[in-house]
DRENVEXLUM-794289 format. One record per residue: residue number from 1; residue in one letter; x, y, z of N, C-alpha, C in turn. Coordinates in steps of 0.02 Angstrom, whole numbers, plus 50000, padded with zeros to 5 digits. Example, Ala and Ser with C-alpha at 12.3 -4.5 7.8 and 13.67 -1.06 7.14 Angstrom:
# DRENVEXLUM-794289
   marvex   dovo     npx     npy     npz    capx    capy    capz     cpx     cpy     cpz
        1      a   50660   49716   50390   50615   49775   50390   50660   49835   50390
        2      s   50642   49888   50354   50684   49947   50357   50645   50002   50394
***
This chain:
# DRENVEXLUM-794289
   marvex   dovo     npx     npy     npz    capx    capy    capz     cpx     cpy     cpz
        1      m   54980   42196   56781   55049   42182   56764   55053   42118   56722
        2      s   55108   42105   56694   55120   42050   56650   55115   41983   56687
        3      r   55095   41932   56650   55092   41865   56677   55141   41820   56641
        4      i   55201   41842   56636   55255   41805   56602   55286   41757   56652
        5      s   55297   41696   56631   55331   41648   56675   55384   41610   56636
        6      l   55436   41591   56672   55490   41552   56643   55488   41481   56673
        7      t   55497   41432   56630   55500   41364   56655   55567   41355   56691
        8      p   55573   41303   56732   55639   41290   56764   55695   41282   56714
        9      a   55681   41251   56656   55732   41242   56604   55755   41310   56577
       10      a   55710   41357   56568   55728   41424   56543   55769   41461   56595
       11      r   55749   41457   56658   55787   41492   56710   55858   41463   56716
       12      e   55864   41397   56711   55929   41365   56716   55974   41381   56656
       13      a   55943   41390   56596   55982   41403   56536   56010   41474   56534
       14      l   55977   41520   56570   56002   41589   56571   56066   41594   56612
       15      r   56114   41629   56587   56175   41641   56625   56163   41698   56673
       16      d   56209   41707   56720   56200   41758   56773   56188   41828   56746
       17      d   56220   41846   56691   56215   41914   56665   56166   41920   56607
       18      e   56121   41871   56598   56076   41871   56541   56003   41880   56561
       19      v   55965   41904   56513   55892   41910   56518   55864   41882   56453
       20      v   55798   41871   56452   55764   41850   56391   55734   41913   56361
       21      f   55742   41922   56295   55720   41983   56262   55672   41966   56204
       22      f   55611   41993   56207   55563   41988   56152   55578   42046   56105
       23      d   55601   42030   56046   55615   42082   55996   55556   42087   55949
       24      w   55551   42144   55914   55498   42156   55866   55529   42168   55798
       25      h   55505   42132   55748   55530   42137   55680   55475   42161   55634
       26      v   55484   42218   55602   55434   42245   55557   55429   42201   55496
       27      t   55368   42180   55480   55358   42138   55422   55314   42171   55369
       28      g   55282   42225   55385   55238   42259   55337   55274   42317   55304
       29      l   55260   42327   55241   55290   42383   55205   55248   42446   55210
       30      c   55183   42438   55217   55139   42496   55217   55118   42516   55288
       31      c   55131   42476   55336   55105   42488   55403   55160   42472   55453
       32      a   55182   42520   55491   55239   42511   55537   55220   42464   55595
       33      d   55157   42454   55607   55136   42411   55664   55138   42337   55646
       34      a   55140   42319   55582   55141   42249   55563   55209   42219   55578
       35      g   55210   42167   55618   55274   42137   55635   55266   42070   55669
       36      e   55321   42042   55689   55323   41978   55724   55372   41982   55782
       37      f   55363   41936   55829   55406   41932   55887   55462   41882   55876
       38      s   55518   41894   55908   55570   41843   55914   55593   41844   55987
       39      l   55622   41790   56008   55641   41782   56078   55713   41758   56081
       40      r   55754   41793   56122   55825   41774   56124   55854   41794   56191
       41      p   55907   41759   56211   55943   41781   56271   55988   41839   56253
       42      l   55998   41884   56301   56038   41944   56288   56071   41964   56353
       43      r   56135   41982   56349   56169   42007   56409   56137   42073   56430
       44      r   56132   42083   56495   56102   42145   56521   56137   42207   56492
       45      s   56201   42203   56484   56240   42261   56459   56224   42274   56386
       46      r   56194   42227   56350   56177   42236   56279   56104   42253   56267
       47      l   56065   42259   56322   55994   42276   56314   55988   42345   56281
       48      p   55944   42351   56232   55932   42418   56202   55905   42466   56255
       49      r   55921   42530   56247   55897   42580   56295   55821   42583   56299
       50      h   55789   42568   56244   55716   42572   56243   55681   42509   56268
       51      a   55718   42458   56288   55688   42396   56313   55647   42409   56376
       52      r   55589   42375   56380   55545   42383   56437   55539   42316   56474
       53      r   55540   42319   56539   55534   42259   56580   55466   42227   56569
       54      l   55466   42161   56563   55403   42126   56547   55394   42067   56595
       55      g   55405   42078   56656   55395   42023   56703   55417   42043   56772
       56      p   55388   42011   56821   55405   42030   56890   55474   42007   56911
       57      a   55503   41959   56879   55567   41931   56901   55628   41969   56874
       58      d   55617   42022   56836   55672   42061   56807   55715   42019   56761
       59      l   55686   41966   56732   55724   41923   56686   55698   41927   56614
       60      v   55642   41961   56603   55612   41965   56536   55602   42037   56518
       61      y   55625   42056   56458   55618   42123   56432   55590   42119   56361
       62      a   55564   42176   56337   55534   42176   56270   55547   42243   56236
       63      h   55549   42240   56171   55548   42300   56129   55482   42335   56142
       64      p   55478   42401   56141   55416   42436   56156   55355   42413   56115
       65      f   55365   42400   56050   55309   42376   56009   55286   42307   56030
       66      a   55332   42264   56049   55314   42198   56074   55282   42204   56143
       67      w   55308   42247   56185   55282   42256   56253   55208   42275   56252
       68      v   55189   42319   56207   55118   42340   56201   55073   42280   56192
       69      h   55093   42233   56153   55052   42174   56138   55056   42120   56191
       70      l   55111   42117   56227   55123   42061   56274   55111   42079   56347
       71      a   55103   42142   56363   55101   42164   56433   55049   42129   56476
       72      e   54992   42113   56449   54938   42082   56490   54926   42009   56474
       73      l   54967   41979   56431   54956   41909   56411   54991   41859   56456
       74      p   54960   41801   56465   54995   41747   56500   55041   41712   56451
       75      v   55105   41718   56461   55154   41688   56415   55203   41647   56457
       76      t   55217   41587   56433   55266   41544   56465   55326   41537   56419
       77      i   55385   41548   56446   55448   41544   56408   55484   41481   56429
       78      d   55508   41444   56378   55543   41382   56390   55609   41385   56352
       79      c   55654   41340   56369   55718   41335   56332   55727   41262   56313
       80      r   55739   41252   56250   55752   41185   56224   55822   41184   56195
       81      p   55868   41148   56228   55936   41146   56201   55938   41107   56135
       82      l   55977   41131   56090   55988   41099   56025   56062   41095   56016
       83      w   56090   41037   56033   56162   41025   56036   56193   41076   56084
       84      r   56237   41120   56058   56269   41170   56102   56228   41233   56109
       85      w   56177   41242   56068   56138   41304   56067   56079   41301   56113
       86      r   56059   41359   56137   55999   41365   56178   55945   41398   56135
       87      r   55888   41367   56131   55833   41395   56092   55776   41412   56140
       88      f   55765   41476   56150   55711   41499   56193   55647   41504   56151
       89      t   55593   41476   56178   55529   41476   56143   55475   41500   56191
       90      s   55419   41518   56163   55361   41537   56204   55301   41498   56180
       91      d   55248   41501   56219   55187   41466   56199   55140   41511   56158
       92      l   55167   41566   56132   55127   41608   56087   55116   41572   56020
       93      p   55060   41585   55987   55051   41555   55920   55104   41581   55873
       94      p   55121   41543   55821   55173   41564   55775   55158   41629   55739
       95      d   55095   41647   55731   55076   41710   55698   55051   41762   55748
       96      a   55079   41761   55808   55056   41806   55861   55061   41880   55842
       97      g   55116   41900   55813   55125   41970   55795   55073   41994   55744
       98      l   55060   41952   55694   55010   41969   55644   54941   41973   55675
       99      r   54924   41927   55719   54859   41929   55753   54852   41993   55793
      100      c   54904   42012   55829   54901   42074   55869   54889   42135   55824
      101      c   54923   42137   55769   54917   42195   55724   54848   42200   55692
      102      l   54817   42142   55682   54750   42142   55651   54694   42145   55702
      103      g   54711   42149   55766   54661   42154   55818   54626   42088   55832
      104      r   54655   42032   55812   54626   41967   55825   54652   41939   55890
      105      p   54613   41899   55925   54635   41873   55989   54690   41821   55981
      106      l   54738   41823   56027   54791   41773   56027   54765   41708   56058
      107      y   54724   41714   56109   54697   41657   56144   54622   41663   56146
      108      g   54588   41608   56155   54516   41609   56161   54484   41563   56111
      109      p   54418   41568   56102   54383   41521   56059   54404   41524   55986
      110      a   54427   41581   55963   54446   41587   55893   54518   41564   55880
      111      s   54553   41545   55933   54624   41526   55926   54633   41453   55940
      112      p   54654   41414   55891   54667   41343   55903   54730   41334   55943
      113      g   54733   41282   55981   54794   41264   56017   54800   41293   56085
      114      r   54751   41326   56111   54756   41355   56178   54696   41336   56218
***
């Protein structure tokens, strides 16, 4: 199962009816699998039908293409307030989606910063 965790700041920033959603954005023109992740809060009532749960706490969901890449990874989600806005971030590398699509490791000796 997934090893997704939320920091206390992320849990506190979520409203009662919200979850964190990893979305998938296609970035390749020739290959449907090429894409990147984004992370945002979303009301449970607005979750897409195809969203898949990505954590034991029932607070994190993902687009199916993102779920495939994130299901077994240790990911920590944090929230950094920016004035009135909440900015949810993860400890994934900035090019995580591209690495997944190319079959390169996200973490390990070949990955700086982890």
